[in-house]
C-alpha positions as CSV (number, residue, x, y, z in Angstrom):
1,X,0.0,0.0,0.0
2,X,2.8,2.4,0.9
3,X,4.4,1.9,-2.6
4,X,1.2,2.9,-4.3
5,X,0.7,6.0,-2.0
6,X,4.3,7.1,-2.7
7,X,4.0,6.4,-6.5
8,X,0.6,8.2,-6.7
9,X,1.8,11.2,-4.7
10,X,5.0,11.6,-6.7
11,X,3.2,11.3,-10.0
12,X,0.5,13.6,-8.8
13,X,3.0,16.4,-8.0
14,X,4.7,15.9,-11.3
15,X,1.4,16.0,-13.2
16,X,0.4,19.1,-11.4
17,X,3.6,20.8,-12.6
18,X,2.9,19.6,-16.2
19,X,-0.6,20.9,-16.0
20,X,0.6,24.3,-14.7
21,X,3.0,24.4,-17.7
22,X,0.1,23.7,-20.0
23,X,-1.8,26.4,-18.2
24,X,0.7,28.9,-19.6
25,X,-0.8,28.4,-23.0
26,X,-3.3,31.0,-23.9
27,X,-5.8,28.6,-25.2
28,X,-6.0,26.4,-22.1
29,X,-7.3,27.7,-18.8
30,X,-6.2,25.5,-15.9
31,X,-6.5,27.7,-12.9
32,X,-7.5,26.2,-9.5
33,X,-8.9,23.2,-11.5
34,X,-5.3,22.0,-11.9
35,X,-5.5,20.4,-8.4
36,X,-8.5,18.2,-9.4
37,X,-7.2,17.8,-13.0
38,X,-3.9,16.4,-11.6
39,X,-5.9,13.7,-9.7
40,X,-7.7,12.8,-12.8
41,X,-4.5,12.8,-14.9
42,X,-2.7,10.6,-12.3
43,X,-5.6,8.1,-12.3
44,X,-5.6,8.1,-16.0
45,X,-1.9,7.7,-16.2
46,X,-1.8,4.8,-13.7
47,X,-4.9,2.8,-14.8
48,X,-6.5,4.0,-18.0
49,X,-3.4,4.9,-20.1
50,X,-1.9,1.3,-19.9
51,X,-5.2,-0.2,-21.0
52,X,-5.6,2.1,-24.0
53,X,-1.9,1.6,-25.0
54,X,-2.3,-2.1,-24.9
55,X,-5.4,-2.0,-27.0
56,X,-3.8,0.2,-29.7
57,X,-0.6,-1.9,-29.6
58,X,-2.6,-5.1,-30.2
59,X,-4.4,-3.5,-33.1
60,X,-1.3,-2.1,-34.7
61,X,0.6,-5.3,-34.2
62,X,-1.8,-7.2,-36.5
63,X,-0.6,-5.3,-39.5
64,X,3.0,-4.6,-38.5
65,X,4.3,-7.1,-41.0
66,X,2.8,-5.2,-43.9
67,X,4.6,-1.9,-43.0
68,X,8.2,-0.8,-43.5
69,X,10.5,0.2,-40.7
70,X,9.9,4.0,-41.1
71,X,6.1,3.5,-41.4
72,X,6.1,1.3,-38.3
73,X,8.0,4.0,-36.4
74,X,5.3,6.6,-37.5
75,X,2.5,4.2,-36.4
76,X,4.1,3.9,-33.0
77,X,4.5,7.6,-32.6
78,X,0.9,8.1,-33.8
79,X,-0.3,5.5,-31.3
80,X,1.5,7.2,-28.4
81,X,0.1,10.6,-29.4
82,X,-3.4,9.2,-29.8
83,X,-3.2,7.7,-26.3
84,X,-2.0,11.1,-24.9
85,X,-4.8,12.9,-26.7
86,X,-7.4,10.5,-25.2
87,X,-5.9,11.0,-21.7
88,X,-6.0,14.8,-22.2
89,X,-9.6,14.7,-23.5
90,X,-10.5,12.7,-20.3
91,X,-8.9,15.3,-18.1
92,X,-10.7,18.2,-19.9
93,X,-14.0,16.4,-19.6
94,X,-13.8,15.5,-15.9
95,X,-12.0,18.5,-14.5
96,X,-12.4,22.3,-14.4
97,X,-9.8,22.7,-17.3
98,X,-11.3,24.6,-20.3
99,X,-10.0,24.8,-23.8
100,X,-10.5,27.7,-26.1
101,X,-8.8,26.7,-29.3
102,X,-8.9,23.4,-31.0
103,X,-5.3,23.2,-32.2
104,X,-3.5,24.9,-29.3
105,X,-5.9,23.4,-26.7
106,X,-6.2,19.8,-27.9
107,X,-3.1,19.0,-30.0
108,X,-0.3,20.8,-28.2
109,X,-1.0,19.5,-24.6
110,X,-0.5,15.8,-25.5
111,X,2.9,16.7,-26.9
112,X,3.8,18.5,-23.6
113,X,2.6,15.4,-21.8
114,X,5.0,13.3,-23.9
115,X,7.8,15.5,-23.1
116,X,6.8,15.7,-19.4
117,X,6.4,12.0,-19.0
118,X,9.7,11.3,-20.8
119,X,11.4,13.5,-18.2
120,X,9.5,11.8,-15.4
121,X,10.6,8.4,-16.6
122,X,14.1,9.5,-16.5
123,X,13.9,10.8,-13.0
124,X,11.2,8.5,-11.6
125,X,13.4,6.5,-9.3
126,X,14.9,9.6,-7.6
127,X,11.5,11.3,-7.2
128,X,9.9,8.2,-5.7
129,X,12.9,7.6,-3.5
130,X,12.6,11.2,-2.1
131,X,8.8,10.8,-1.7
132,X,9.3,7.5,0.1
133,X,11.7,9.2,2.5
134,X,9.2,12.0,3.1
135,X,6.5,9.5,3.7
136,X,8.6,7.5,6.2
137,X,9.5,10.8,7.9
138,X,5.9,11.9,8.2
139,X,4.8,8.5,9.4
140,X,7.5,8.4,12.0
141,X,6.4,11.9,13.2
142,X,2.8,10.9,13.4
143,X,3.5,7.7,15.2
144,X,5.8,9.5,17.7
145,X,3.4,12.3,18.3
146,X,0.5,9.8,19.0
147,X,2.6,7.9,21.5
148,X,3.7,11.1,23.2
149,X,0.2,12.6,23.3
150,X,-1.3,9.5,25.0
151,X,0.5,8.7,28.3
152,X,-0.1,5.3,29.6
153,X,-2.9,5.1,32.3
154,X,-2.8,2.6,35.1
155,X,-5.0,-0.5,34.6
156,X,-6.9,-0.1,37.9
157,X,-7.6,3.4,38.8
158,X,-6.8,4.6,42.3
159,X,-9.2,6.8,44.2
160,X,-6.9,9.8,43.4
161,X,-7.0,9.1,39.6
162,X,-10.8,8.6,39.8
163,X,-11.2,12.0,41.3
164,X,-9.2,13.5,38.4
165,X,-11.4,11.9,35.8
166,X,-14.1,14.6,36.1
167,X,-16.6,12.2,34.7
168,X,-19.5,13.6,36.6
169,X,-20.0,10.6,38.9
170,X,-20.2,10.8,42.6
171,X,-18.1,8.7,44.9
172,X,-21.1,6.5,45.7
173,X,-21.8,5.9,41.9
174,X,-18.1,5.0,41.4
175,X,-18.3,2.5,44.3
176,X,-21.4,0.9,42.7
177,X,-19.6,0.6,39.4
178,X,-16.7,-1.0,41.1
179,X,-19.0,-3.4,43.0
180,X,-20.6,-4.4,39.6
181,X,-17.2,-5.5,38.3
182,X,-16.6,-7.7,41.4
183,X,-19.7,-9.8,41.1
């Protein structure tokens, strides 16, 4: 579980940066929708993108023997671009990102994704290692603060500790509860 949390978090931050870069285009308005769009983009990157890529790869592999080497390279590039375009359309549909121009708003962002994810693939191990260290540090801090915040209480309360409970019970009611436990 920790591995998925770290991977998702690192990819989320990277996708958020890529979306903010795309937001610099005049034809794409990202704004505060980038936070939600990064969630959708990360989910699409982890689960949807591999499924679409596999489906397109299977379809193009059927006719790979009929194409030359250069044509096969173009088909692969076209397939990758088409997958990125589908992921971008999913992000636009399910988030607050708005597109004003067809060419600059739908055809350029997938190219930016390709460049961004190529960079992420190159630095993925370092980014996830740093995110893993931050996760461990945060988890250790949470664990330490929860053990420090709750001091151990004695198993059988003494009359002095009962008086400190401030539970609204009278001494007679406390004796009755203690007698209930003895029978």
